[in-house]
Every structure is written in C-alpha cells, then in structure tokens.
N, C-alpha and C positions, 0 to 999 in steps of 0.2 A: 437522783435520790427519790424524788417524788414518784417516778415511774416504778422504781424498784419497790417502794413502800406499798404502792397500790397493788402491784403484782403479788406481793406477799399476802395481802388481805384476800385477794381473789383465790389464791392457793389454799387459804384456810376456809373456803366455802362461803364467804360473804358475797352479797350482791354487788353488781357493778356500781349502782348508785351510792351504796355505802362506801365502797372502796374509793370512788371518785371524791366524795365529800371529805374523806380522811386525807386524801392526797392534796386537795385544795387547802385544807387546814394547815398542813405541813408547809405548803408553799407560802401562805400568808405569814406564818411564824418565822420562816427562814428568810423571806424577802419582803419585809413590810414596806421598804422604800419604793420598790417597784409598783406596789399596789397604790400607794399614796400618790406617786407621780402620774399614774395612768389617768386619774380623774381630771386634773387640770389639763392634761394633754388632750382629752376629749374636747374640752372647751376651746383650747387653742386651735385644734383642727376645725372645729365648727366655725369660729370667727374667721379663720383664715380662708376656709372654703367659701364662706358667704362673701367676703371681700373680693374674692376672685370673680364672683358673679355680680359684683357691683353693689352689694348690700353691706353697709358698714354698721357693725354692732358695737354699741358703746361699752358693753360689759357682758361677761359670761352669765351673770345672774339673769339677764334678759332672755338669754337662750333657754335657761331652765324655766323661766316664767312662761315662755311661749308654749311649752308643752302642757301647761295648765290653763291655757286660754279657753274660755267657754263663750265669751261674747266679743265680737269684733264690730267696732263702730267705724263707719266710713264718712268722710266728707264726700261731696259729689263732684264738684268741678275740679278737673285735673287729676282726680283719683279714680273714680268709677267711669268718668267720661274723659274724652280726649283733652279737654281744655282748649280745643281749637275752635273758636267761635267764628261765625260768619253772620254778617248783617243780613237778615231775611226780610226786613220790612221797616219803612220809615213813614210814620203817620204824622202829618204836620199841618194840614189845612182843613177847612170846613168841608170842602168837596170830598177829600179823602175820608173824613169821618162819616159823611152821609153815605158814601159808597159802602164802607165797612158796616154801617148800621143796617143797610139794606141786606147785605150778605148775612149778617147776624140773624135777621128775621127769617130769611130763607132757610138757613141752616140751624134753626133753633132746636131741631131734633137731635143734632149731633153736638151742638155747642162749640163748633169749630171757631167761630168768630164772635167776638164781643168787644171789639176795640173801643167803641165810643158809645156811651149810653145816651147822651143827649147832644145831638149834632148842633143844635142852636147855641150851645155853650162853647163851641170850639173857637179858640182864639189863636190858632197857629198860622202865622203869616209868613214864615220863612220858607224858602225853597229847600228841598231835601238836601241838596249839596251843601248849602250853608249850615244846615243843622248838623250834618255829619262832620263838617269842618270844625265847628265850634266844640263838638263833643270830643273829637280827636285831639284838639289842642288842649282842652281842659284836662284830658286824661294822659297827656304826654309824659308825665313824670312817673306814672304807675307801670308796674310790670305784670299786673293782673291780666289773665287771658282775655277778659272782656275788654280791657283797655287796648290790648294788642289788636283785637279784632276791629275796633273802631279806627285805629290808626291805619290798618290795612285797607279798610273800606274807603278811607279818605284818599289813599293812594298817592299822596304827594309828600314831599319833604316837610318835616315839622320844623317850623321856625319858633324856637323856644323864647326868642326875644319878644314875641307877641303875647307871652303868657307871664303872669305874675300872681303873687298872693295865693299860691296853691295850697289847699287844705284838704287832705284825704281823711274822711270820716269812716272809721273801720266798720265794715258791714253795711254801709249805707251808700257811699259814693264820694264824689269829689266836688269841691268848690274851687273856682279859679277865676281870675280876671283875664279875659281874652280881648285884645283890641279895645280895652276900656269898658267892656261889657262884663258884668258879673254873671258867670255861668255856673249853674248847678246841674250836675249830671249824676243820676243815681236811681235808686229804687223808690218805692212808695214811702218808705220810712224817712228818707231824706226830704221828700216833699212835705210830709207831715211835720217834720222838724222845722222846716222853713215857713209853715203855714200857707202852703201853696196848693190850691185846688188842682187836681189832675184828672185826666181821663183814664178810666180803667181799660186794661187791655188783657184779654184772656187768650191771646194767641200762644201756642206752645213755644216757649223760649224765655230767655231772660229779657225783661223790659227795662230799658234805660229811659227814665223820664228826664226831660230837659226843661229848665227854666232860665230865662234871660232877664236880668235886672228885676227879679222877683215876679215875673209874669210867666205863666206856663206856655211853652212853645211847641210841645209835641213829645213823642216817644219813639224810641228805636227798638226794634225787636231783634234779638240776637239768639241764634240757635247753636246748640252744642250737640256733639255726637258721642254715643257710648263707645268705650273702648271694646274692641272685639274680644278681648281676653277677660273682661269683667264677669260675664255670666258664668264662664267655666271656673273662674277663681272662687266665686261664691259657692258653687257646687263642691269644689275640692275642699274648701274649708269645712263644710258640713260633713263631708266624708272623713275628715281628719278629727272630728269630734267637737267642732264648734257648734254650740247649741242655738245661738241666736246671732243674727246679723241686723245691724241698725244703720240707717243713713241719717246724718244730720247736715242740713244745708241752709244757707241763707236765701236760696231760690224760692220762687213762688210755689204754692201748693200743688197746682195741677202738673207742673213740670216735674217736681220732686216725686209725686205719686206715680206718674207714668214711668219714670226711670226706675223706681224701686220695683214696680210690678214687672217690668221687662227683665230685670236682673234677678228676680227672686229674693229680694231683700224682705226680711220678716217685718220690720218696723221702720217708719219714716217720720221725721219731724222737720218741718220746713219753716222758712222765714225766720231763721234764728240769727241773732247776733253772736259774736264770739263768746260773750258771757253766758248766753243762753245754752250754747253747746257745752260749756263747763257744767252748768246746772243739770243738763240731761245726763252727762256722763256720771256725775255724782249720784244721781238716782239709780243708775245701773250698778254702780259700785255698792250701794246700800242694798240692792236687791240680789246680790250674788247668791248662787245656789249653795256655796260653801265658802269657808275661809280661804281655801286653797285656790278657788276659781279666780281667774284673772280676766280683766277687761282691757282690750287693746284698742287704740284709736289710730286710724290711718288717715292722714290729711296732707294737704299740699301747701296752701298759702300761708303768708305771715299771720293772717287772722286766726289760724289754727294753733299757733304757738301755745296759748294758755291751756287748751284742752289736751294737746300733746303731752304737756307736762303733768296734767292732773290724772290722766289714765295710768293704769298699772304699767302699760307698755305703750310708748309713743312711736309710731312709724311714720317718718316724713318722706314724702315723694320727692326726693331731691333731684331726680332727672328732669323735672319740669323747669328747672332754672328759676324757681321762685325766690323771693327774698328770704324765706325761712331756710 
C-alpha cells in the first residue's frame, strides 16, 4: 500500500522526497508497533553484539550515553599498561646507595638516577634476596599486579603459614607480620603514615618502600609496560568525537607523565588515592561542556570501584582478573 501511495504522488508530479515522506507517514500510521519494537531491538542487538566480543553492558541506557561521551578518564596500571610488572632494581645497602648517588651525579643532566640523596643515612642491612622474600610474603594475599610481580621475582612457593595480621591499605600498600617481623611494603604515603624516614628513588617505575619493625630497609623498583594497543585506542577515541582524555593514577609523577606523553593523553594527575580519583572525576563532571556531554571512566583494580560508580559511565577491565 505504501508503494502504491508513493507512486500515486509521483504520478501527480510531486518530488521524490515529498512522496517518500508521505509514504513513511502512512507506514507509521498503519504499523506503529513495528516502529516501537525496532528501537529496543537496536539496543538488544548492540548489547548482544558487545557480549559476543567479551564486553558486558549493564543496560541499554549506557550504550546511548556512550554516543554522548566527550571525556574519557583512564586508570594507568592494567588499563593503559599491561599490568605485568617486573622487578628492575633492589636498593638495600649503603654501598648500593653510594653507587647510585655517584651515578646520579654523573647523569645529573638527564636525571636518570636519584635513588639515594644521602648515602650516609642508609640503614639497609638485608641482602636483596631477603628483602624480596619478605615483600613477596607480605603481599601474598593481594591480587594486585605489583604483588604478583613480587611473588614472581621471589620465584619460590609461598608459605602462608609464615604470614599473619595482613592489613591492606588502599592506595598505599600492605602491612603484615612475616616470621614474627612486622613488614610494611608500599609507597611513600605508607611510609609517611607510619612516620618512617625513607630514601627517595626517581628511577622510572613503581617504587615499593620496605620497613621492618619500624625501621627503613630499602626499596624495590618495579617497571610496567604500555599496552601496544593503547596509543591507537586514544587516537581512535578522538576520531570518534571524544574531546578530552585524562589519566588518574596512584603512581609517582615522573612515571605517570612519561606514560601520558607517550600515549597522547591530554591531562594527567598522579599520586592519587581512590578518594582523590573520585574528586578529580567530580571536577570533570562539573566542567562538562553541555548537559548532554558524558564522562566515562575506565579502570581495573578494586581501588577504582568508587570512581567507576561516580562517573556517568564506568568501564571495568575485567579481563585482568582483578578483585573488581
């Protein structure tokens, strides 16, 4: 009937566009159910196609919101980077500190090394193997990529009977009792929390400071690698209309800035706690270019759960096998 109706208008000398609009009007009037059904079918097809590719979408409204996303915020570890860490350095004694201090002076133009600022203050008396052993045992209950790298560097079976009183402090590190020794393994914020003086390390990588029974024992340098697809993903998002990309991470500043620069991230904020990430996302939500613009957050670990919930769209990197 629609084709016949359109043909009659064409025969009367009307334009093709006019005849087509009239035909569509008749179709909507005669078959409203088909039109109404077609819209949810689009969302069903979208969620079904995404699940086939391993992407689970909680609801069709998030698919619609994605088309209005103007700002995408990323966590770093396990999201933009592989989340596969390797121990690249262990600095534990005065000799090691003096050597690194000498290297730092020689390389002061590049700033490659600045592990120890005052060699005469070094009080690290454990061998490297012992330090990595205590770190791996203290971190044995955590599934964080950094913890896994410590356990892999240890290379032996973990005897959890040697470990007790484990306390994981979100965004800072772990406290545990290993063989009767109270071990603290974490970043500089954990050392500050415990009131323990530590040696700065500006090597590129994640720095795990170690304290034993309240005394500083050294630090472990752990390096991560960028995912080979991250750089292209950032470019693709911008080609799709995303106006701004942001990286929020708990890592130290020089590591975060280097990663952001390599990947083409517009803005970076480092050394953030989970609550700090929520604050940064709230600022981005307030600064949206329009009411319809959406802010998406992409993260991996359990620490990102609060900010995943706060953003307009939360995207969890489930393939990493994290607690979240």
